[in-house]
ZAPA-939102 format. One line per 8 residues: their letters; for each residue x, y, z of N, C-alpha, C, O, CB. Coordinates in Angstrom, 2 decimals. Each point is the difference from the previous one (the first is absolute). Glycine has a CB too. Example, Ala and Ser with C-alpha at 12.3 -4.5 7.8 and 13.67 -1.06 7.14 Angstrom:
2
as	13.19/-5.69/7.80/-0.89/1.19/0.00/0.90/1.20/0.00/1.04/-0.02/0.66/-2.93/-1.15/0.59 | 1.54/2.22/-1.97/0.82/1.19/0.06/-0.77/1.09/0.73/0.51/1.11/0.17/0.67/-1.74/-2.32
END
This chain:
104
mqpvhvla	10.60/-26.40/-0.17/-0.58/1.34/0.26/0.47/0.91/-1.11/1.21/0.05/-0.19/-1.25/-0.38/2.72 | -0.63/0.94/-3.17/0.39/1.04/-1.01/-0.23/1.45/0.49/-1.07/0.28/0.55/0.51/-1.94/-2.35 | 1.43/2.53/1.63/-0.21/1.38/0.38/-0.98/0.67/-0.79/-0.06/-0.37/-1.17/2.22/0.44/1.90 | -2.87/0.74/-0.39/-0.78/0.92/-0.86/0.39/1.63/-0.02/0.63/0.54/0.90/-2.48/-2.32/-0.41 | 1.43/2.34/-1.51/0.37/1.48/-0.06/-1.35/0.65/-0.13/-0.96/-0.59/-0.49/3.34/0.36/-0.64 | -2.42/1.42/1.56/-1.26/0.93/0.15/0.48/1.29/-0.48/0.96/0.54/0.54/-2.04/-1.70/1.48 | 0.38/1.78/-3.14/0.11/1.27/-0.26/-1.37/0.75/0.08/-0.82/-0.12/-0.91/2.82/-0.51/-0.42 | -2.24/1.42/2.47/-1.23/0.68/0.25/0.14/1.46/-0.53/0.80/0.78/0.53/-1.30/-2.30/1.51
iitakpgq	-0.27/1.85/-3.05/0.09/1.26/-0.46/-1.19/0.82/0.55/-1.14/-0.26/-0.39/2.41/-0.56/-1.63 | -1.02/1.82/2.95/-0.79/0.78/0.78/-0.15/1.53/-0.70/0.99/0.68/-0.29/-0.20/-2.19/2.46 | -1.88/1.84/-2.35/-0.24/1.38/-0.58/-0.93/0.66/1.10/-1.12/-0.41/0.27/1.31/-0.29/-2.95 | 0.40/1.73/3.25/-0.66/0.97/0.98/-0.85/0.85/-0.59/0.20/0.37/-1.16/1.55/-0.41/2.46 | -2.88/0.47/-0.56/-0.86/1.20/-0.62/1.06/1.06/0.03/1.06/-0.06/0.64/-3.60/-0.54/0.23 | 2.09/1.69/-1.70/1.16/1.16/0.05/0.37/0.51/1.24/-0.84/0.35/0.83/0.10/0.34/-2.80 | 1.94/-0.60/2.16/0.61/0.73/1.08/0.12/-0.93/1.21/0.50/0.46/1.03/-1.44/1.76/-1.90 | 0.51/-3.56/0.83/0.05/-0.83/1.28/1.14/-0.90/-0.05/0.24/-0.61/1.04/-2.65/0.67/-0.77
radilaaf	3.19/-0.26/-1.32/1.24/-0.97/0.13/0.86/0.07/1.04/0.58/-1.02/0.36/-0.62/1.04/-2.44 | 0.28/1.26/2.74/1.11/-0.05/0.99/-0.67/-0.45/1.15/0.66/-0.67/0.79/0.77/2.46/-1.69 | -2.79/-1.53/1.19/-0.81/-0.59/1.27/0.00/-1.40/-0.02/0.05/-0.63/1.06/-1.55/2.46/-0.96 | 1.43/-2.49/-1.37/-0.20/-1.40/-0.01/1.47/-0.64/0.26/0.22/-0.96/0.73/-2.38/1.14/-2.40 | 2.94/0.43/1.04/1.51/-0.59/0.22/0.27/0.20/1.36/0.71/-0.89/0.48/0.23/1.41/-2.73 | -1.32/0.50/3.16/0.37/0.20/1.28/-0.58/-1.23/0.74/0.71/-0.62/0.79/-0.61/3.23/-1.01 | -1.34/-2.96/-0.01/-0.74/-1.09/0.50/0.78/-1.43/-0.34/0.10/-0.91/0.82/-2.35/2.42/-1.10 | 2.66/-1.53/-0.79/0.60/-1.01/-0.47/1.35/-0.31/0.74/0.18/-1.12/0.49/-1.40/1.66/-2.57
aanvpavh	2.24/0.53/2.17/1.07/0.00/0.80/-0.38/-0.39/1.24/0.78/-0.83/0.46/0.23/2.38/-1.68 | -1.94/-1.26/1.97/-0.31/-0.24/1.41/-0.22/-1.57/-0.03/0.43/-0.61/0.98/-1.56/3.07/-0.38 | 0.56/-3.11/-1.51/-0.44/-1.31/-0.13/1.28/-0.87/-0.34/0.01/-1.17/0.37/-2.44/1.94/-1.12 | 3.37/-0.32/0.16/1.14/-0.88/-0.54/0.61/-0.72/1.23/0.27/-1.18/-0.23/0.30/2.79/-1.80 | -0.33/-1.26/3.05/0.83/-0.79/0.99/-0.94/-1.44/0.43/0.42/-1.15/0.12/0.87/3.65/0.91 | -2.53/-2.04/-0.88/-0.94/-1.29/0.11/-0.01/-1.03/-1.01/-0.13/-1.20/0.23/-1.22/2.62/0.85 | 1.53/-0.81/-2.40/-0.05/-0.85/-1.09/1.38/-0.73/-0.11/-0.04/-1.21/-0.23/-1.72/2.72/-0.93 | 2.89/-0.93/1.28/1.36/-0.69/0.07/0.12/-1.15/1.05/0.69/-1.01/-0.12/0.27/3.23/-0.60
aedgciey	-1.79/-1.87/1.80/0.12/-1.04/1.14/-0.87/-1.20/-0.44/0.07/-0.94/0.79/0.28/2.74/1.14 | -1.12/-1.99/-2.97/-0.74/-1.05/-0.31/0.81/-1.11/-0.40/1.07/0.30/-0.53/-2.79/1.14/-0.01 | 1.45/-2.68/0.66/0.56/-1.15/-0.45/-0.14/-0.10/-1.46/-1.16/-0.02/-0.43/0.75/-0.99/2.56 | 1.32/0.95/-2.91/0.10/-0.36/-1.25/0.19/1.34/-0.86/0.01/-0.09/-1.22/-1.41/-2.10/1.72 | 1.55/3.46/0.16/0.20/1.20/-0.64/1.47/0.18/-0.37/0.87/0.03/0.87/-2.82/0.87/0.34 | 2.23/-0.79/-2.53/1.32/0.09/-0.56/0.33/1.32/-0.28/1.09/0.47/0.34/-1.26/-2.56/-1.23 | -0.86/2.88/0.17/0.11/1.42/-0.34/-1.35/0.53/0.13/-0.97/-0.70/-0.33/2.90/0.43/-1.21 | -2.06/1.43/1.98/-1.13/0.90/-0.05/0.36/1.49/0.10/0.57/0.45/1.00/-1.87/-2.28/-0.02
gaatdtag	0.95/2.58/-2.06/0.30/1.35/0.05/-0.62/0.82/-1.15/-0.31/-0.57/-1.05/2.36/-0.10/2.22 | -2.23/1.91/-1.00/-0.46/0.83/-1.22/1.01/0.65/-0.67/1.11/0.24/0.47/-3.06/0.13/0.53 | 1.48/-0.03/-2.33/1.04/0.72/-0.94/-0.90/0.98/-0.78/-1.16/-0.30/-0.29/2.92/-1.77/-0.02 | -1.26/3.13/0.00/-0.56/0.95/-0.76/0.90/0.25/-1.46/1.09/-0.54/-0.21/-2.10/1.58/2.61 | 0.40/-0.23/-3.21/0.88/0.51/-1.10/1.43/0.55/0.28/0.17/0.84/0.89/-2.31/-0.33/-1.80 | 3.11/-0.95/0.20/1.39/0.54/0.15/-0.25/1.07/-0.97/-0.57/-0.25/-1.06/2.14/-1.86/1.70 | -1.04/3.66/-0.21/0.10/0.97/-0.80/1.00/0.03/-0.93/0.97/-0.71/0.28/-1.94/1.62/1.26 | 1.02/-0.20/-2.70/0.95/0.15/-0.99/0.41/-1.26/-0.77/1.16/-0.06/-0.41/-0.45/1.90/1.75
vgaiqtem	-1.57/-2.87/-1.56/0.65/-1.40/-0.64/-0.31/0.34/-1.57/0.64/-0.60/-0.86/-1.20/-1.44/3.04 | -0.16/2.75/-2.44/-0.36/0.28/-1.47/-0.82/-0.84/-0.78/-0.88/-0.61/0.61/2.78/1.53/-0.57 | -1.78/-1.08/-1.29/-0.81/-0.71/-0.87/-0.24/-1.59/0.35/-1.01/-0.62/-0.34/1.88/2.38/-1.35 | 0.28/-2.35/2.46/-0.18/-1.40/0.11/-1.05/-0.35/1.19/-0.28/-1.16/0.28/2.74/0.86/-1.23 | -2.96/1.34/1.56/-0.91/-0.16/1.06/-1.38/0.38/-0.34/-0.22/1.04/-0.63/2.03/-0.67/2.09 | -2.84/-1.21/-1.04/-1.38/0.30/-0.09/-0.41/0.38/1.39/-0.20/-0.90/0.81/-0.21/-0.64/-2.77 | 0.25/2.97/2.34/-0.40/0.37/1.33/-1.18/-0.40/0.42/-0.95/-0.09/-0.78/2.14/1.73/0.54 | -1.30/-1.96/1.63/-1.49/-0.25/0.55/-0.66/1.17/0.46/-1.22/0.00/0.19/1.82/-2.13/0.53
gedtfvvi	0.29/3.38/-0.49/-0.67/1.10/0.23/-0.03/0.32/1.53/0.36/-0.83/0.83/-1.64/0.36/-2.95 | 0.82/1.80/2.48/0.38/0.32/1.64/-1.03/-0.54/0.90/0.15/0.16/1.21/0.97/2.03/-1.74 | -2.21/-2.85/0.05/-0.70/-0.77/0.84/-0.19/-1.38/0.12/-0.96/-0.50/0.60/0.24/2.24/-0.79 | 1.71/-2.43/-0.43/0.24/-1.41/-0.05/1.24/-0.41/0.63/1.05/0.65/-0.02/-2.30/-0.70/-1.95 | 1.06/-1.12/2.53/1.33/-0.71/0.47/-0.22/-1.33/-0.15/-1.11/-0.46/-0.24/1.77/2.04/1.86 | 0.57/-2.40/-1.47/-0.14/-1.43/-0.15/0.44/-0.75/1.25/1.01/0.46/0.54/-0.66/-0.19/-2.99 | -0.84/-1.18/2.94/0.41/-0.91/1.17/0.61/-0.93/-0.65/-0.63/-0.60/-0.86/-1.06/0.95/2.44 | 3.02/-0.68/-1.33/0.66/-1.25/-0.60/0.26/-0.85/1.28/0.53/0.40/1.04/0.66/0.79/-3.21
ekwaslda	-1.65/-2.44/1.91/-0.02/-1.04/1.09/0.45/-1.34/-0.38/-0.40/-0.44/-1.08/-1.38/1.65/1.99 | 2.51/-1.91/-0.22/0.58/-1.24/-0.12/-0.44/-0.89/1.12/0.31/0.39/1.13/1.57/0.64/-2.30 | -2.64/-2.36/1.07/-0.40/-0.73/0.99/0.63/-1.44/-0.06/0.27/-0.41/-1.13/-2.31/1.86/1.18 | 2.28/-2.17/0.90/0.74/-1.18/-0.14/-0.99/-1.04/-0.61/0.40/-0.97/-0.65/1.22/1.55/2.63 | -3.11/-0.28/-1.71/-0.84/-1.04/-0.72/-1.31/0.65/-0.16/-0.14/1.14/0.44/1.32/-3.21/0.50 | -2.18/1.44/-1.52/-1.33/0.61/-0.31/-0.69/0.07/1.23/-0.70/0.98/0.27/0.57/-1.81/-2.53 | 0.30/-0.35/3.20/-0.62/-0.09/1.41/0.33/1.34/0.86/-0.90/0.53/0.67/1.19/-3.22/-0.73 | 1.13/3.28/0.03/0.46/0.95/0.53/-0.71/1.25/-0.42/-0.50/0.77/0.81/2.48/-2.05/-0.60
lkahaasp	-2.00/1.44/-1.34/-0.82/1.10/-0.70/-1.41/0.10/0.51/-0.50/1.02/0.47/1.84/-1.36/-2.51 | -2.00/-0.94/1.90/-1.42/0.28/0.55/-0.07/0.22/1.56/-0.86/0.72/0.50/-0.02/-2.17/-2.42 | 1.77/0.82/2.60/-0.13/0.44/1.48/0.26/1.63/0.16/-0.61/0.67/0.83/1.50/-3.17/-0.04 | 0.08/3.04/-1.69/0.26/1.36/0.19/-1.18/0.57/-0.34/-0.41/0.82/0.82/2.72/-0.85/-1.21 | -3.12/-0.19/-0.77/-1.25/0.68/-0.22/-1.13/-0.02/0.88/-0.88/0.87/0.00/1.56/-1.25/-1.95 | -0.65/-0.75/2.82/-0.96/-0.25/1.12/0.40/0.48/1.27/-0.67/-0.24/1.00/0.02/-1.62/-2.10 | 1.92/2.66/1.15/0.34/0.45/1.39/-0.69/1.24/0.54/-0.33/0.94/-0.72/2.45/-1.92/0.25 | -2.29/0.92/1.68/-0.61/1.24/0.74/0.59/1.35/-0.41/-0.75/0.91/-0.36/0.38/-2.40/2.32
hmaaygak	1.68/1.62/-1.92/0.71/1.21/-0.29/-0.26/0.51/-1.67/0.09/1.18/-0.34/1.81/-2.02/2.36 | -2.22/-0.23/-2.91/-0.21/0.49/-1.28/-1.60/0.39/-0.20/-0.41/0.71/-0.92/2.53/-2.20/0.09 | -2.93/0.93/1.84/-1.44/0.32/-0.02/-0.08/1.35/0.48/-0.75/0.79/-0.58/-0.04/-3.08/0.94 | 1.55/2.69/0.74/0.09/1.35/0.48/0.42/1.13/-1.09/-0.58/1.07/-0.17/1.16/-2.22/2.40 | 0.63/0.66/-2.99/0.56/1.12/-0.91/-0.97/-0.10/-1.26/-0.02/0.97/-0.77/2.72/-1.12/1.60 | -3.41/-0.82/-1.07/-0.99/0.08/-1.14/-1.11/1.00/0.40/-0.42/0.86/-0.77/0.88/-3.32/0.03 | -0.91/2.27/2.06/-1.19/1.05/0.53/0.58/1.33/-0.01/-0.65/0.92/-0.51/-0.51/-2.54/2.09 | 2.28/1.83/-1.08/0.37/1.49/0.10/0.28/0.46/-1.27/-0.32/1.17/-0.21/1.24/-1.32/2.38
tkemiasr	-0.33/-0.54/-3.18/0.19/0.64/-1.39/-1.25/-0.08/-1.09/0.00/0.75/-0.97/2.50/-1.40/1.39 | -3.42/-0.18/-0.22/-0.99/-0.30/-0.93/-0.61/1.29/-0.74/-0.15/-0.02/-1.22/-0.30/-2.04/2.68 | 0.13/3.06/-0.76/-0.66/1.20/-0.50/1.03/0.75/-0.89/-0.41/0.58/-1.01/-1.14/-0.42/3.12 | 2.77/-0.14/-1.82/1.07/0.43/-0.74/0.29/-0.42/-1.33/0.43/0.76/-0.86/0.25/-0.56/2.82 | -0.91/-1.46/-2.15/0.40/-0.72/-1.23/-1.14/0.15/-1.12/-1.21/-0.20/0.18/2.61/-1.51/1.29 | -0.82/2.07/-2.59/-0.68/0.09/-1.20/-0.15/-1.26/-0.84/-1.06/-0.27/-0.56/1.84/2.49/0.67 | 0.35/-3.01/-0.17/-0.08/-1.23/-0.47/1.24/-0.93/0.50/1.01/0.55/0.44/-2.35/0.51/-2.41 | 1.25/-2.34/1.90/1.00/-0.89/0.49/-0.04/-1.25/-0.90/-1.06/-0.60/-0.15/0.87/1.50/2.55
vihvlspa	1.32/-1.31/-2.99/0.15/-1.21/-1.05/1.06/-0.73/0.81/0.98/0.53/0.54/-1.52/0.62/-3.07 | 0.21/-2.43/2.54/1.03/-1.06/0.81/0.33/-0.96/-1.06/-0.87/-0.55/-0.68/-0.16/0.64/3.14 | 2.27/-0.29/-2.59/0.38/-1.10/-0.92/0.88/-0.85/0.82/1.00/0.44/0.55/-1.16/0.90/-2.70 | -0.29/-2.75/2.24/0.73/-1.06/0.77/0.80/-0.98/-1.09/-0.62/-0.73/-0.79/-1.30/0.83/2.84 | 3.26/-0.04/-1.99/0.71/-0.53/-0.81/0.85/-1.19/0.48/0.51/0.01/1.12/-0.70/2.12/-2.10 | 0.38/-3.32/0.01/1.06/-0.93/0.41/1.23/0.17/-0.94/-0.09/0.54/-1.10/-1.67/-2.20/2.00 | 2.88/1.18/-0.38/1.19/0.14/-0.69/0.07/-0.88/-1.23/-0.27/-1.20/0.08/1.30/1.81/2.03 | -0.65/0.02/-3.33/-0.09/-0.54/-1.20/1.13/-0.98/-0.25/0.08/-0.59/-1.07/-1.27/2.59/0.37
END
């Protein structure tokens, strides 16, 4: 069983990022309780980094995930709490890009 990593890049409609992150934070305990969840959290740009950083901007955040297996990730994606989170935030999201990665 090989772990998988996920980087989900979420861009909110202008001014909506805080609302999406609030809904995200409310959902985190349910996700952490899922079988196979190793890591699941949101991250935004760090201020003051300088030229070494390509900033995502004020409307974008990244969800950084690690799952014990692809099956655990698939179960997460199909969970009722993720369906509810998706329905709650759908109209606030401008774009979403999901990268599912295997350790190299």
